[in-house]
N, C-alpha and C positions, 0 to 999 in steps of 0.2 A: 378859469384861473389855472395857470400852469403850475405843475408840481416841480419843486426843486430836488425831489427825491431821485437818486441815481437809479437807472434801470439796469440792475445787475443780473447776470446770469452766469452759469458755470458750465464748463465742458472739459473733456479730456484735453491735455496739452498736446500740441502739435510741434513738430520739429522746428517750424518756422517761428514759433513763439519764443524760443530761447534767446535770440538776440535782444528782444524787447525786455524779457525778464532779467537778463544779465545786466541791463542798464539801470535797473531799479536801485541797487545800493549806491548811495551818494559818496561813500567813503569806505575805507578798509574796515572800520569798526562795524558799520551796517552790514557789510558783506560777511564779516566774521559771524555776526549773529545769525544771519540767514543760512550760511554754508561754511562752517568752520574749516573744512578740508580745502576749500577753494582759495584762489589767490585773487588779489585786487589789482587791476580791474578784472571782474569775473569773465571767464572764458565761456561763451555760449556752448561750445562743443563739450567742454568739461561738464557743464551743468546738464546737457542733454545725455551724456554717457551715464552720469549719476542717476538720472531719472529712469533709465532703462532697468535699474535694479530696484526701483521703488514700486510701491503699490498705488494705483490710482492717481498718478500725477495729474493735477487739475488746475486750470486757470479760471479766474473770474473775469468777466468783461463788463464794461459800462458802455452801453450803446455800440457794442461790437469791438471796442478797443480793450486789449488785454491790460488789466490793472492789478492783478494779483496772481500768486502762484503758491502751491503747496502740494505735498504728497504724504503718503504714509510709508512707514518702514517697520521692520521688526514685528510684523503682524503674526500673532499667535491665534489661529482660528478659534472662535468661540470665547476668547479671553480678552486680549488687549493688543493694541498697536500704538505706534508712536507718530506723532505729527512732525513733519520735517520740512525744511526749506521754506518756511513761511516768509513771504515778502509781499509788500504792497507798494505800488507806484507812489513815490513821494507826494505827488499832486492829489492823491486820493486818500491819504492817511487822515485819520480823525473824522472821517465822513461816513463811517459805517461799512466800508469795504472789508476791513479786517474781520469785523464781526460776521459779515456775510460769508467770508471765506472759511472761518473757523466753524461756523454752524453748518456750512455745506459739507465739510470734511467729517464733522461729527455725525451727520446724517448718513454719509457713505459708510462710515465705520460701523454704525449701529444697524442700518437698514439693509445695506448691500453685503456687508462682510460679517454681520452678526456678532460684532465685538461688544463686550460688556463694558469696556473701559478704554478711554483714549488718554495717552500719556504724552508728555513733551518735556523738553529741557529748555530753560530760559536763563540767560545770564543775569546776575544781579544788577548790572549796570544798564540793562535794557528796560527802563522803567515803562515806556510806552507799551511794550509787549506784555510786561507783567500785568499791567492794568487791563489790557485787552483780555488776557487769559483769565484773570480773576472775574471780569465782567461776564465772561462766557462760561462760568461754572467750574473752572479749574482751581484746585487747591494744592498747595505744596505738600509733599510727603517725604522729601529727602533733600539733602545738600551735599555737594562735593566741590572741592576746589580744583581749579585748572588755570594754568597760565595762558594768557592770550598771546598772539604772535609777538607783541612788543615786550613780553615778559611780565606784564601786569598780572597780579593774582586776582582772579575772578572767582565768584561762586556760581556754580551751576545749580539752579533751583529745579528740581524734578517736580513736576506737577501732574495731576491726573483729574479726569472727569469721569464720573460714572455715567454710562450711556443707557444701561438697563440693568435690572436686578438679575442676580445669578440664577 
């Protein structure tokens, strides 16, 4: 009997991955959720330059094809870091890839970097991401308002997940 489970793996991002990653956002709103400083359509070079200042930029693959990307930033050794630029290929959303990516980054943060807590920011209109983060153990701890590029008022939901006891 064949398994329908994806064969997922993780590895450090490579420069040639950025054109693939930059194509994941289907519209300006998705791109804003993934990379608020970027412009739509997302420029692979801009994303690559951003990754240079990030910690552990990581892709996940399904049978060798890049299907997700994420990194860490604002890492305070022994304390916490922030999950950034989370994006999954639209064809792989809702199939466990997002959970695999978040759990991979949590393991990197805990086991490789020794962090006690992982934090993130999610916009109130990004329901799918809020659900993913909630299902992977993140809880809200603060809110702040921000306008999106179209001038809409959004709420930024700050969330955290304890990785290990202090």
